[in-house]
C-alpha positions as a printed NumPy array, in Angstrom:
array([[-22.072, 193.146,  -5.109],
       [-21.422, 189.408,  -4.547],
       [-23.012, 187.983,  -1.437],
       [-20.673, 188.244,   1.547],
       [-20.913, 188.15 ,   5.333],
       [-21.449, 191.612,   6.794],
       [-19.474, 190.902,   9.96 ],
       [-15.719, 190.434,  10.094],
       [-14.81 , 186.793,  10.716],
       [-11.972, 185.737,  12.952],
       [ -9.542, 183.096,  11.63 ],
       [-10.868, 180.506,  14.072],
       [-14.475, 181.134,  13.047],
       [-13.533, 181.002,   9.372],
       [-11.923, 177.607,   9.903],
       [-15.023, 176.241,  11.562],
       [-17.317, 177.604,   8.864],
       [-15.234, 176.235,   6.009],
       [-14.354, 172.742,   7.16 ],
       [-11.619, 170.826,   5.412],
       [-14.067, 168.296,   3.945],
       [-15.724, 171.095,   1.967],
       [-12.464, 171.814,   0.159],
       [-11.007, 168.347,  -0.165],
       [ -8.568, 166.583,   2.124],
       [ -5.586, 168.582,   0.876],
       [ -7.389, 171.926,   0.715],
       [ -7.683, 174.275,  -2.266],
       [ -4.41 , 174.551,  -4.19 ],
       [ -3.983, 178.061,  -5.621],
       [ -1.671, 179.34 ,  -8.362],
       [ -1.036, 183.091,  -8.153],
       [ -0.3  , 184.914, -11.422],
       [  0.742, 188.569, -11.193],
       [  3.738, 190.595, -12.318],
       [  3.977, 192.537,  -9.038],
       [  6.169, 190.804,  -6.482],
       [  4.667, 192.732,  -3.558],
       [  1.143, 191.572,  -4.394],
       [  2.329, 187.983,  -4.805],
       [  3.972, 188.154,  -1.397],
       [  0.853, 189.544,   0.253],
       [ -1.467, 187.02 ,  -1.41 ],
       [  0.875, 184.185,  -0.49 ],
       [  0.761, 185.217,   3.18 ],
       [ -3.018, 185.627,   3.108],
       [ -3.792, 182.283,   1.483],
       [ -1.184, 180.176,   3.302],
       [ -2.512, 181.675,   6.525],
       [ -5.712, 179.722,   5.816],
       [ -4.017, 176.299,   5.742],
       [ -5.162, 173.573,   5.627],
       [ -8.314, 175.037,   4.018],
       [ -6.25 , 176.446,   1.149],
       [ -2.606, 176.972,   0.231],
       [ -0.428, 178.485,  -2.499],
       [  0.791, 175.783,  -4.9  ],
       [  2.968, 178.211,  -6.855],
       [  3.378, 181.683,  -8.324],
       [  4.052, 183.062, -11.813],
       [  4.958, 186.532, -13.101],
       [  4.564, 186.088, -16.873],
       [  2.245, 184.4  , -19.353],
       [  4.848, 181.793, -20.252],
       [  5.53 , 180.932, -16.62 ],
       [  1.796, 180.817, -15.878],
       [  1.171, 178.303, -18.659],
       [  4.096, 176.163, -17.52 ],
       [  3.086, 176.228, -13.849],
       [ -0.585, 175.543, -14.639],
       [  0.378, 172.44 , -16.624],
       [  2.844, 171.221, -14.005],
       [  0.916, 171.957, -10.815],
       [ -2.695, 171.455, -11.976],
       [ -4.017, 173.907,  -9.356],
       [ -7.639, 174.018,  -8.246],
       [ -7.851, 177.798,  -8.65 ],
       [ -5.705, 180.257, -10.589],
       [ -5.864, 183.845,  -9.316],
       [ -5.018, 185.798, -12.46 ],
       [ -4.09 , 189.414, -13.135],
       [ -5.216, 190.551, -16.602],
       [ -2.134, 192.72 , -17.184],
       [  1.169, 190.856, -17.057],
       [  3.916, 193.372, -17.717],
       [  1.925, 195.015, -20.498],
       [  0.647, 191.756, -22.014],
       [ -3.028, 190.828, -21.726],
       [ -3.479, 187.456, -20.029],
       [ -6.826, 187.103, -21.821],
       [ -4.782, 185.544, -24.608],
       [ -3.713, 182.629, -22.4  ],
       [ -6.835, 182.28 , -20.258],
       [ -8.369, 179.393, -22.266],
       [ -5.062, 177.499, -22.219],
       [ -4.867, 177.862, -18.421],
       [ -8.101, 175.892, -18.235],
       [ -6.75 , 172.851, -20.059],
       [ -7.091, 170.933, -16.784],
       [-10.887, 170.455, -16.321],
       [-10.563, 170.724, -12.536],
       [ -8.942, 174.169, -12.664],
       [-10.978, 177.372, -12.237],
       [ -9.808, 180.938, -12.884],
       [-10.528, 183.917, -10.642],
       [ -9.509, 187.278, -12.099],
       [ -7.967, 189.72 ,  -9.607],
       [ -7.338, 192.958, -11.445],
       [ -7.198, 196.723, -11.439],
       [ -8.827, 196.774, -14.895],
       [-11.87 , 199.084, -15.078],
       [-12.916, 198.466, -18.692],
       [-16.143, 196.498, -18.364],
       [-15.905, 194.975, -21.844],
       [-12.495, 193.519, -20.953],
       [-13.889, 192.005, -17.756],
       [-16.872, 190.589, -19.641],
       [-14.482, 189.096, -22.177],
       [-12.604, 187.35 , -19.368],
       [-15.856, 185.696, -18.268],
       [-16.692, 184.655, -21.818],
       [-13.215, 183.101, -22.081],
       [-13.801, 180.95 , -19.01 ],
       [-13.06 , 182.939, -15.846],
       [-15.464, 182.066, -13.039],
       [-15.139, 185.31 , -11.148],
       [-13.791, 188.855, -11.123],
       [-12.38 , 190.753,  -8.151],
       [-10.885, 194.231,  -7.919],
       [ -7.426, 194.492,  -6.415],
       [ -8.862, 196.677,  -3.677],
       [-11.168, 193.866,  -2.506],
       [-10.987, 192.966,   1.179],
       [ -9.05 , 189.92 ,   2.347],
       [-12.328, 188.276,   3.359],
       [-13.771, 188.765,  -0.128],
       [-10.657, 187.32 ,  -1.769],
       [-10.717, 184.17 ,   0.379],
       [-14.445, 183.679,  -0.042],
       [-14.231, 184.203,  -3.818],
       [-11.492, 181.575,  -4.111],
       [-13.629, 179.064,  -2.278],
       [-16.819, 179.842,  -4.223],
       [-15.034, 179.652,  -7.577],
       [-13.45 , 176.348,  -6.522],
       [-16.942, 175.037,  -5.804],
       [-17.976, 175.893,  -9.356],
       [-19.947, 179.033,  -8.533],
       [-19.647, 182.416, -10.233],
       [-18.262, 185.367,  -8.262],
       [-19.546, 188.463, -10.044],
       [-21.258, 191.641,  -8.961],
       [-24.877, 192.022, -10.026],
       [-24.168, 194.507, -12.805],
       [-21.539, 192.256, -14.423],
       [-23.728, 189.177, -14.012],
       [-26.645, 190.96 , -15.69 ],
       [-24.436, 192.117, -18.561],
       [-22.951, 188.652, -19.134],
       [-26.36 , 186.982, -19.058],
       [-27.714, 189.585, -21.472],
       [-24.847, 188.79 , -23.811],
       [-25.702, 185.077, -23.689],
       [-29.357, 185.831, -24.392],
       [-28.531, 188.344, -27.138],
       [-25.494, 186.992, -29.018],
       [-25.834, 189.697, -31.681],
       [-25.182, 192.384, -29.048],
       [-22.136, 190.431, -27.859],
       [-20.762, 190.274, -31.39 ],
       [-21.098, 194.034, -31.759],
       [-19.095, 194.559, -28.551],
       [-16.336, 192.153, -29.634],
       [-15.04 , 192.646, -33.209],
       [-13.277, 189.255, -33.183],
       [-16.615, 187.526, -32.599],
       [-18.   , 189.369, -35.611],
       [-15.137, 188.037, -37.718],
       [-15.65 , 184.494, -36.462],
       [-19.403, 184.678, -37.036],
       [-18.746, 185.322, -40.742],
       [-17.08 , 181.902, -41.157],
       [-19.085, 179.206, -42.917],
       [-19.525, 175.704, -41.497],
       [-17.06 , 174.377, -44.088],
       [-14.492, 177.053, -43.198],
       [-14.772, 176.228, -39.496],
       [-14.239, 172.564, -40.282],
       [-11.131, 173.443, -42.298],
       [ -9.76 , 175.478, -39.381],
       [-10.283, 172.512, -37.05 ],
       [ -8.432, 170.189, -39.431],
       [ -5.546, 172.679, -39.67 ],
       [ -5.246, 172.922, -35.885],
       [ -5.475, 169.158, -35.538],
       [ -2.969, 168.541, -38.346],
       [ -0.556, 171.284, -37.277],
       [  2.289, 171.053, -39.82 ],
       [  0.49 , 168.832, -42.352],
       [  0.821, 169.838, -46.004],
       [ -2.071, 171.228, -48.018],
       [ -2.192, 167.938, -49.92 ],
       [ -2.682, 165.941, -46.726],
       [ -5.268, 168.403, -45.401],
       [ -7.185, 168.299, -48.69 ],
       [ -7.256, 164.502, -48.552],
       [ -8.671, 164.565, -45.036],
       [-11.36 , 166.995, -46.198],
       [-12.061, 165.029, -49.386],
       [-11.504, 168.109, -51.548],
       [ -8.863, 169.175, -54.07 ],
       [ -5.852, 171.289, -53.124],
       [ -7.184, 174.033, -55.4  ],
       [-10.492, 174.096, -53.507],
       [ -8.637, 174.12 , -50.178],
       [ -6.55 , 177.104, -51.278],
       [ -9.72 , 178.971, -52.255],
       [-11.223, 178.273, -48.849],
       [ -8.024, 179.383, -47.111],
       [ -7.972, 182.641, -49.055],
       [-11.52 , 183.347, -47.864],
       [-10.644, 182.449, -44.252],
       [ -7.513, 184.627, -44.278],
       [ -9.561, 187.58 , -45.517],
       [-12.324, 187.138, -42.939],
       [-10.006, 186.732, -39.948],
       [ -7.356, 189.235, -41.006],
       [ -4.453, 186.757, -41.158],
       [ -1.904, 186.245, -43.937],
       [ -0.909, 182.586, -43.896],
       [ -1.476, 179.192, -42.279],
       [  0.882, 179.88 , -39.382],
       [ -1.009, 183.054, -38.453],
       [ -4.295, 181.171, -38.888],
       [ -3.09 , 178.393, -36.57 ],
       [ -2.061, 180.902, -33.879],
       [ -5.374, 182.767, -34.228],
       [ -7.419, 179.545, -34.055],
       [ -5.664, 178.303, -30.921],
       [ -5.941, 181.717, -29.259],
       [ -9.681, 181.957, -29.95 ],
       [-10.45 , 178.233, -29.503],
       [-11.674, 177.803, -33.065],
       [-10.167, 174.336, -33.324],
       [-11.806, 172.802, -30.245],
       [-12.97 , 169.21 , -30.244],
       [-16.462, 170.282, -29.26 ],
       [-16.725, 172.57 , -32.279],
       [-15.489, 169.863, -34.593],
       [-17.993, 167.318, -33.348],
       [-20.788, 169.84 , -33.827],
       [-19.699, 170.457, -37.404],
       [-19.428, 166.802, -38.297],
       [-22.868, 165.877, -36.947]])
């Protein structure tokens, strides 16, 4: 289990242990994302009760609202439920991290370990069960805000093993297997498509210094490997799985 204090801490003692200068002058600004109003209410009371150390900057109950609020509010920490009214928030997790100063802490009832591992691989800094104590929730928010990981030992070991053995990770995640089959040229084409958005094949081919016929051949291969049917589906897939990132493109062009 993550390291925690064994004794229960009173609010006054918590305040003295976590001084305001450790969290910034304005405290940790938290965005709560969950589709259950009761949980949002309880978390709001818990976190705002810790002011000025931390406070709730806003709440969201859907993926669309979460993306909008994250962009508008630029919170320090997003406490995210993985199931938003039947929709997996794993799909939007990378987009929630568009602000480099934002960290994501998953608070979920999900028991599937591969799903939790996937959340970490997509950028979450910590995972908490919904039955975690109030003290654990507050401490996890602060640790994640400080850039630390909040994971139990078993999850940490599994994630580290995946980093050390990428082949095992690919076997556990079919999408990674698909992406691993892409060639360097195909990855570069995907980046150009994401960057160019609605550009025509002619314009894309010019940027790649290849003919339209060659581009179409490459696209046919990419569609087959990723299981998509057209450029629109490819664009959505690439954004969802971060295949068009600037970092990837710079690596390919070096």
